[in-house]
N, C-alpha and C positions, 0 to 999 in steps of 0.2 A: 255288568263284567261281560266284556268281548269274547264271545265264543268262537274261535274261526273254525272254517271248515276243514274236517281231515282231509291230511293227504293221502292221494291214491294208497299209498302203501299200507294206510292204516286201517284199509278198507276189503273187507273180502272181493273176488271176484264179482259175486252176485252185488254187491252195493257198490263196486266200481263203476258196473252198468247205468247206473243212477246217476253218474256225474255229468253227463250231458244234460239231465235234468236241471242242476241247481249246482252254480258257481256261485255264491256268495260268499262275504267277508265275516258277514255278524250273523251266526247263526239263530241268536236270541231274538234278535231286534228282526231277523225275518220270519221266525216262528208269531211274533204279533202281528206283522204287517200280513203275512200269509192269512192268519185270522180273520182280519178284517174284510181283506177281498175277497177270501172264500164267502163269506158270509154275504157281501154286497152280490158276488156271482150267481150264489144258490138262490138268490131275492131275484133273481132277474130271468130265471128259467121257468115258464110257463108252465102250468099245471097241466096241460094238454101232454108237455113231453116228459114229466116225471116217469109215466109208466113206460116210455119209448124204448126197444131194445134195435139195435143196431144192425143183427143178424141174430139167427137162431142160434141157441143155447148161451147167448150173452147176458150180461147184467142189464136190469133199468137202471135208469138215474139213480133212482134212488135207491137203488141196492148197490152202487158204486159209491154213492156217501158215505151209506151204512159200514161198505168195508174200510171206508177211509176212518172211520171213527173206530171201529173195531181192531184196526189196524194200529191205529195210534194208542189207543187201550194197552195194548199189547206190549210194544215199544217201549212204552213210558214204564211199565210194570217190570220188564226187564233191566230198563235203565236204573232204576230202583234198587234193584236187586244187586245190581252190580256197582251200583255206587258206595252200596252198602259191605263191598266185601264179599257177598255169596257168590262162591265159586261152586255152586251145585250148578250142572249142565242143565240147562233149557230146552225142550222139546221145539220142534217148528209146531206151525199151525197149518191147519188145510182150510186157507180162505174161501173154497170152493162149498166146501161142506159147511163151513160157518156161516155164509151166505144163504144158503141152503135152508139150515136149520133158524135163520131169523124171521123176525116178522119185516122186514124194512120194505118188502115189494107192497104192504097194506097199510103201510104209516104214508102218513104226507110228508113230502120233501120241506117245508117248514118243521114239522117233529124233527126230523132227522137232522137237520141245521141247526138246531136247537140244540141236538144231543151232542154233535160234534164241535158246538162252540163250547159246551159245558166240559169235553174232552181236553180242548184244546186249551181252555184256561187253568185247567188240573196241571195240564203239561206244561206250561209258560211258568207258574209256581213252581213247579218240582227243579226244573232245568233250570230257571233264576234264581234258585237258593243252593246249589251247589259249588263247591268249590272245584277249581283248576284240577285238583287231585280227584276231586270224584267224578270229574270228566273223565279224566285219561284211565280208569280203573277200566278193569276188563272181564268178560267171564263169556261162557260158552252157551252159544245158541243156534238151535238147527244143527250142531255138531261143527260148528264154526266160532273161531276165537271171535271179540268183537269190545268195542269201549263204549261207553257210554256216551261218548262224542260221536260215534259213528251211529248209533240208535239215535241220536238228535237229527244228525244229517238224514238218515233215512226217512224219518217224520215227514220232514221238509220236500224230500224228494221225490217220495212216494206220491204225496199229496197233489205234488206239480206233475207227476207222470200221468195220473188219472183225470185230475180236470183236464189237462189237454186234450185226453183221449175225448172226453166229454163234448170239448169244445169242437172238435175236429169229425167226430165220427156220429155225434150224437143231435148237435144243435145246428149244423150244416146243413 
């Protein structure tokens, strides 16, 4: 099933800021391709760079990749709830607190890459088995109305955003 990118009007102002990161036309296909490209990219990072922080107070590469895994889990959970017409408003999450209270800083990047691969495979299974009607379902997350399709968009765009930062600020 082809899952097109949401129209800008379907996205909250916050999500619209990620339109510059991703403008694909088939999100499910791109979700799969991104999985493979991300694994290849993470395998190319030398062990010496895994704990590098480009500035005081910033996350290491390990922590960035862990953040991607945490965020995708949360967004997929939201998508599942909304696809099942659960109208319970869902809270936001504090990414800095999640990272602070994780153990990503002591795990190897290979271990975290394995985790993000598992999370992505679960997301692919989830979204590939949703009907078009399910993709259009909406709910409230972090006090904003959002659709299942917007959750998928943000999973892809958010990962592109952070991996571009890794390339530009951590690996140059």
